[in-house]
C-alpha positions as CSV (number, residue, x, y, z in Angstrom):
1,M,1.5,5.0,-3.5
2,K,3.5,2.7,-5.6
3,N,4.0,3.8,-9.4
4,K,3.1,1.2,-12.1
5,Q,5.2,0.3,-14.7
6,L,3.3,1.7,-17.7
7,T,4.7,3.1,-20.9
8,L,3.9,6.9,-21.4
9,E,1.1,5.4,-24.3
10,E,-0.3,3.1,-21.7
11,R,-0.1,6.0,-19.3
12,K,-2.1,8.3,-21.8
13,E,-4.7,5.9,-22.5
14,L,-5.7,5.4,-19.0
15,I,-5.8,9.0,-18.3
16,E,-8.2,9.6,-21.5
17,K,-10.3,6.7,-19.8
18,R,-10.4,8.3,-16.4
19,I,-10.4,11.9,-17.5
20,G,-12.1,11.9,-20.6
21,K,-15.7,11.3,-19.6
22,I,-15.4,14.3,-17.1
23,K,-17.3,17.2,-18.9
24,N,-15.3,20.2,-17.6
25,K,-11.6,20.0,-16.3
26,I,-10.5,23.7,-14.7
27,M,-7.3,24.7,-13.5
28,V,-7.4,26.9,-10.8
29,M,-3.5,28.7,-10.4
30,S,-1.9,31.9,-9.2
31,G,1.1,33.3,-9.9
32,K,2.4,33.5,-6.3
33,G,1.6,31.6,-3.2
34,G,-0.6,33.6,-0.3
35,V,-3.4,34.6,-2.4
36,G,-6.0,32.1,-1.1
37,K,-6.0,29.9,-4.1
38,T,-6.9,26.4,-2.5
39,T,-9.6,28.4,-0.5
40,V,-11.3,29.6,-3.8
41,A,-10.7,26.2,-5.4
42,V,-12.5,24.1,-2.5
43,N,-15.4,26.6,-2.1
44,L,-15.9,26.9,-6.3
45,A,-16.5,23.2,-5.8
46,F,-19.0,23.3,-3.3
47,A,-20.6,26.2,-4.8
48,L,-20.9,23.9,-8.2
49,Q,-22.5,21.2,-6.1
50,M,-25.1,23.2,-4.5
51,K,-26.0,24.7,-7.9
52,G,-26.9,20.8,-9.0
53,F,-23.7,20.0,-10.4
54,N,-21.6,17.1,-9.6
55,S,-17.7,18.1,-8.8
56,G,-14.4,16.9,-7.7
57,V,-11.4,18.5,-6.5
58,L,-7.9,17.3,-7.3
59,D,-4.9,18.5,-5.0
60,A,-2.0,19.1,-7.5
61,D,0.0,20.9,-5.0
62,I,2.4,17.9,-4.3
63,H,4.5,20.1,-1.9
64,G,1.6,21.8,0.2
65,P,-1.6,19.6,-0.3
66,N,-4.0,21.5,2.0
67,V,-7.2,20.5,0.3
68,P,-8.4,17.4,2.9
69,K,-7.6,20.0,5.9
70,M,-9.9,22.5,4.4
71,L,-12.5,19.8,3.8
72,G,-12.2,18.0,6.9
73,L,-10.8,14.8,5.4
74,E,-7.5,14.8,7.3
75,K,-8.1,11.3,8.7
76,S,-9.7,9.7,5.6
77,K,-8.3,6.7,4.2
78,L,-8.9,5.7,0.6
79,D,-10.1,2.3,-0.7
80,T,-8.9,0.6,-3.8
81,T,-10.7,-1.7,-6.3
82,S,-9.6,-3.5,-9.4
83,E,-10.4,-0.4,-11.0
84,G,-8.1,1.6,-9.3
85,I,-7.9,4.2,-6.3
86,L,-11.2,5.6,-5.2
87,P,-11.5,9.4,-4.4
88,A,-12.4,10.5,-0.8
89,K,-16.1,11.4,-0.8
90,I,-18.0,14.1,1.3
91,P,-21.8,13.0,1.2
92,L,-23.9,15.7,0.2
93,G,-27.4,13.7,0.3
94,A,-29.4,12.4,-2.3
95,G,-26.6,9.7,-3.2
96,R,-24.3,12.7,-4.2
97,A,-20.9,13.4,-3.0
98,L,-18.1,16.0,-3.6
99,E,-15.1,13.5,-4.7
100,V,-11.5,14.5,-3.5
101,M,-8.1,13.4,-4.2
102,S,-4.9,14.6,-2.8
103,L,-1.3,13.2,-2.2
104,A,-1.9,14.3,1.4
105,F,-4.1,11.0,2.0
106,F,-0.7,9.0,1.4
107,L,1.5,10.9,3.8
108,E,2.1,10.6,7.6
109,K,1.1,14.1,9.3
110,D,3.4,16.8,9.0
111,S,5.6,14.9,6.8
112,P,7.5,16.8,4.0
113,V,7.6,15.9,0.5
114,I,11.4,15.8,-0.7
115,W,11.0,15.0,-4.1
116,R,12.6,15.9,-7.4
117,G,10.7,16.3,-10.6
118,P,10.5,12.9,-11.9
119,L,8.7,11.6,-8.7
120,K,6.3,14.6,-8.8
121,M,5.4,14.1,-12.4
122,G,4.8,10.3,-11.8
123,A,2.4,11.0,-8.7
124,L,0.5,13.4,-11.1
125,Q,0.2,11.1,-13.6
126,Q,-1.3,8.5,-11.2
127,F,-4.0,11.2,-9.9
128,L,-5.3,11.2,-13.4
129,S,-4.7,7.5,-14.5
130,D,-5.4,5.5,-11.5
131,V,-8.0,7.3,-10.0
132,V,-11.6,6.0,-10.4
133,W,-13.4,9.3,-10.7
134,G,-17.4,9.2,-10.8
135,D,-19.5,11.1,-13.5
136,L,-18.6,14.5,-12.7
137,D,-19.6,17.9,-14.4
138,Y,-16.7,19.7,-13.1
139,L,-12.9,18.6,-12.0
140,I,-11.3,21.6,-10.3
141,A,-7.5,21.0,-10.1
142,D,-5.6,23.2,-7.4
143,L,-2.4,23.9,-8.6
144,P,0.7,24.8,-6.8
145,P,1.8,28.6,-6.9
146,G,3.7,29.5,-10.0
147,T,4.4,28.2,-13.5
148,G,6.5,25.2,-12.9
149,D,6.5,21.5,-13.5
150,E,3.2,20.6,-11.9
151,P,1.3,23.2,-13.6
152,L,2.7,22.2,-16.9
153,S,2.1,18.4,-16.3
154,I,-1.4,19.1,-15.5
155,A,-2.1,21.1,-18.4
156,Q,-0.5,18.7,-20.8
157,L,-1.9,15.7,-19.3
158,I,-5.3,16.5,-19.0
159,P,-7.3,15.7,-22.0
160,D,-9.7,18.6,-23.8
161,I,-8.7,20.7,-20.5
162,T,-11.4,23.3,-20.4
163,G,-9.6,25.9,-19.1
164,S,-7.8,28.1,-16.5
165,I,-9.0,30.3,-13.4
166,I,-6.4,32.8,-12.1
167,V,-6.5,33.7,-8.5
168,T,-4.8,37.0,-7.5
169,T,-5.0,39.6,-4.9
170,P,-5.2,43.4,-5.4
171,Q,-1.4,44.2,-4.6
172,D,1.0,45.3,-7.6
173,V,3.5,42.0,-6.9
174,A,0.7,39.6,-7.1
175,L,-0.9,41.1,-10.2
176,M,2.6,41.0,-11.7
177,D,2.9,37.5,-10.9
178,S,-0.8,36.7,-12.2
179,R,-0.1,38.4,-15.5
180,R,2.5,35.6,-15.8
181,A,0.0,32.9,-15.2
182,V,-2.4,34.5,-17.9
183,N,0.4,34.1,-20.5
184,F,1.5,30.7,-19.3
185,S,-2.1,29.5,-20.3
186,K,-2.3,31.3,-23.4
187,K,1.4,29.9,-24.7
188,L,-0.3,26.5,-23.7
189,N,-3.4,27.0,-25.5
190,V,-5.3,26.7,-22.6
191,P,-8.4,29.1,-22.6
192,V,-8.2,31.6,-19.6
193,I,-12.0,31.2,-18.2
194,G,-11.2,34.6,-16.1
195,V,-9.5,36.1,-13.1
196,I,-10.8,36.3,-9.9
197,E,-9.5,39.3,-7.3
198,N,-9.8,37.4,-3.7
199,M,-9.3,39.4,-0.3
200,S,-10.8,42.4,-2.2
201,G,-11.6,45.2,0.5
202,F,-13.0,44.3,4.1
203,K,-16.0,45.8,5.9
204,C,-15.4,46.6,9.1
205,P,-17.8,44.6,11.6
206,H,-18.3,47.5,14.1
207,C,-18.8,50.5,11.7
208,G,-19.5,49.1,8.9
209,K,-16.8,50.9,6.8
210,E,-15.2,49.4,3.7
211,I,-11.6,49.2,4.3
212,D,-8.8,48.3,1.3
213,L,-6.5,46.4,3.5
214,F,-4.7,45.2,0.2
215,G,-6.4,47.8,-2.2
216,T,-9.0,46.7,-4.8
217,G,-9.7,46.9,-8.6
218,G,-6.3,45.6,-9.6
219,G,-7.5,42.1,-10.5
220,E,-10.0,43.6,-13.1
221,R,-7.5,45.9,-14.4
222,A,-4.9,43.1,-15.0
223,A,-7.9,41.2,-16.8
224,R,-8.8,44.3,-18.9
225,E,-5.2,44.8,-19.8
226,L,-4.6,41.0,-21.0
227,G,-8.3,40.7,-22.5
228,V,-9.2,37.9,-20.4
229,P,-12.7,37.9,-18.6
230,F,-13.0,39.3,-14.9
231,L,-14.9,36.8,-12.8
232,G,-15.2,39.1,-9.7
233,R,-13.9,40.0,-6.4
234,I,-14.1,38.0,-3.1
235,P,-13.8,40.5,-0.3
236,I,-12.1,39.4,3.3
237,D,-14.2,37.5,5.8
238,P,-12.7,36.5,8.8
239,A,-15.5,33.5,8.7
240,I,-13.3,31.9,5.7
241,V,-10.2,31.7,7.7
242,K,-12.1,30.4,10.6
243,D,-14.2,27.7,8.6
244,S,-11.0,26.6,6.4
245,D,-9.2,25.9,9.8
246,E,-12.1,23.9,11.3
247,G,-12.2,21.8,7.7
248,K,-15.7,23.2,6.7
249,P,-16.3,25.1,3.4
250,F,-17.2,28.5,3.5
251,I,-20.0,28.4,1.2
252,L,-22.0,26.0,3.1
253,K,-22.8,28.1,6.0
254,H,-22.1,31.3,4.8
255,H,-23.8,31.8,1.1
256,D,-25.7,35.1,2.0
257,S,-22.7,36.8,3.2
258,E,-21.2,39.2,1.0
259,A,-18.3,36.9,0.3
260,G,-20.8,33.7,-0.3
261,K,-22.8,35.8,-2.9
262,A,-19.4,36.9,-4.4
263,F,-18.6,33.1,-4.7
264,N,-22.2,32.3,-6.5
265,E,-22.0,34.8,-8.6
266,I,-18.4,34.0,-9.9
267,V,-19.8,30.0,-10.3
268,D,-22.7,31.5,-12.3
269,R,-19.8,33.4,-14.7
270,I,-18.0,30.2,-14.9
271,I,-21.0,27.9,-16.2
272,K,-21.9,30.5,-18.7
């Protein structure tokens, strides 16, 4: 992916042209890694599609671009036109498709990205200015964990950003980092849509007993303390891991499971 020689103002004009027409632009963040942020992001995008909205996923995690793997798009090749780069698409019938862009489409398999800040920022600028997104109702930007260069660039480059969603798990160490993500959004004047508590409880498939492997309720407490909405809890479900590894969004086949219902309820709250 070659970086065109454009001035910053020209780049901003292109970003406005590409992204400005998208109705809702949402950053999915986490204060630390390992909380299932990407899994949540891709399933939220699919749940929005299942409710009749056109959605897309921007994989903004430069060093760990896992969105194509989770969507079964690892072997996809992107096309280009005179207008720019066309995102990968997952057909969903009736002429509708989920649109996806990721650095993984431009990398050899298992190739590490050994880039300093300016190169990463240039790639993110191109994702926003050179990609020909369709008429989307929602663009879900899956950000890398933490509050570093990439989240800062996305927050500052996307015009009229709708807000951020913070994904956490119930443990104290994850909650401490999620508070930083909430405060990061507030300092950049990005509205916090809410907090999602992932991996919240597990029901034994044999006896049906609820087991709090990582605890429960911590995300709701953190949201209450920080004065932001709590969007809901997603329980641990082994099918989520299996489907993600197989490149199949969990919500498609398991929308009637407890975790599937939780995703749908969370999406309803996001829409409202």
